[in-house]
N, C-alpha and C positions, 0 to 999 in steps of 0.2 A: 827166470833165475833160478839156478839149481842151488839149493839149500840143504846142507847135512845138518840133522837134528841130533845132537849130543845130549842125551837125556841123562840126568843124574840128581843125586842129593846135593852133591858139591858141598859136604858137610865136614871141612871146608874144601874150596877148591884149592888144588895144589899144583906144584910144577909138572908132575905127571900127566894130569888132565890137559895142561896148556901145550905140552909137548905133543901129545896125540893130536890135538885140535890143529896145531900148527902144521904138523906133518900132513894131515889129511887135507889141509887148505892148500898145501904147497904141492901134493902128489897125486891129486884126483882132479876131476872136472868140475867139483863142487866149487860154486863162487863165494859162498858164505857158509860159515859154521855157526849155528846158533846153540849156545848152552842152554837148554831147557831145564830150568831149575824146577825140580818136582816137589810140591809141597808135601806129598806123602806117596812113598812107592809102596803099593799094596804087597810087595813081598819082603818089606823090611820093618822092623819096629821102628815107630815114630818117636819113641820116648828120649832118644839121644839127639833128635834133630833140633838145630838151631832154628829159630823163627825163619820162615822162608824169605821175608823181606830183608832180613840181615845176611842170608846166604846170597840173594840176588845181589845185594850190594857188594859183598865181597867178589863175586864174579865181575861185576862191572868194574871194580877197582883192579882186578887183575888183568883185565883186557884193555884197559884205556889206551887209546891210540892205534889199536889194532882195527884196520878197516874190514878184514875178512872174518872177524870173530864178533859175535854179538850175544849179550844176555837176553834172554827170553823169560818173562813172567807168564807166558801165555796159560799155563796150567793153574794159575792162581784163579782165573775166572771160572774155570770148569768144575764139575762136581768132583768130590774127594772120595776115595783115593782116585789117583790119575791113571788111565789107561791109555797107553800109546795109541791104540787104534782110535779112540775118541778125540785124542789131541789132534791127530793126523786128519781126521774127518773135518774137525774145526778150522784147522789151518787151510785146508783145501778150499773151503767155503769162504774163508777170509781173504785168501791170496790165490785166486783161480788161475793167475798166470805163472805160479811158482811151481816147481817140481821138487818134491821133498823126498829125502833119503833118510835112513837111520844109521846111526853110528852106535856101535857097541862093543864091548869085549867080548872074548871068546868064553868068558866065564858066565856072562849074561846070556850069550847064545846057547849055552847048555841048558838054559831054563826056559828057553822060548816056548816050550809046550805048555807051560804055566801061564802065558801071557793070554789076555783076553783076545779072542779071534786071531790067533797066531797064524793061522793058515792064510788068513786074509793078508796080514802084514807081509808074509813071505810071497804071496803072489803079486801084490800090488806096488811094492817098494823096493828099490835097491837098499841093500843092507851092506854097510862097510863093517867089516868086523876085524879089530886089532887083537893079535895074538896075546894071551896072558900066559904066564908060565904055569903048568899044570892043568891047562883047560885046552885040550886039543880039539879042534873042530872036525878032524877027520877029512875025508875027501868028499867035497860038496860039488854036484854038478848043476845046482840051480843057477840059472842065467842071471838072477837078481843078486847074487851074493858075491861081495868082493872081499877076499882075504887081503889084509895088509900087513907088513911087516914093520909097523911103526915103531921106533925106539921106545923102550919101556924102563920106567924107574920103579924099583921096589918101594913105593911110597903108597901109603893109604891113608884116607881121612881118619880112619879110626885110630891108627898109629900117631897121627899128629894131635888128636884130641887127647890121647894118653899122655903125650909129651907136655901138652899144656897143663894138664892136671897134675903132672909131676914137677911142674915150675922148670922145665927144661926148654932149652932153645929150639924154636922151629924155623930158624933162619935157614935159608936155602930150600927148605921144604915147600915153602909158599912164596910168592913175590913179596917183596919188602913192603908193598902198599897193603897187601892183605895182612901180613904180619902186625904192621902197626894198628890196623883197625881191630884186629882181634885182641891185641894187648890194650888198646885204649879202651875199648868196651868190655873188657873182661869175659869175652866169649869162651865158652867151653871149660870154665873154671868149675870145679866141684861146688855144688850147692849145699849149704849146710841146712 
């Protein structure tokens, strides 16, 4: 089975993430897209992160009923911070008959040289890159890289958290089921 790994904090997951995943599931040979919820991205501050189990639950709520989309907690079991190469090594041992690919935005790809063992990632795995405004990937000749013109929305998890803290609506930014969970549990409200 061909699996696309969409790594992220998903803090929270939003409509933009879902559109990208759905587009990739529909327009590539990947049979499933796994949202790999990262407990701690080594390149980001963790102070604004909602608990990883809450973020995983929000991803699960967002993709309920979708056969090609799956929420993954695989990095919860691995040493922190999470490194993509270590996660892939673990997944290959656990699922020897699966073929894994990486999904990332062009903004993340511009930082690829900061990733642990990035040359190994580029050599061993297909990388699907969706374009993000202001982050050109240039001309790439690597056979393992696929550039996608996935539809993009100018939505960010940071902006959603700011809306929540300002008591403004996040309707349509996130699926209704995610909005309900965030409101019911008071996620992302300012702490006194």
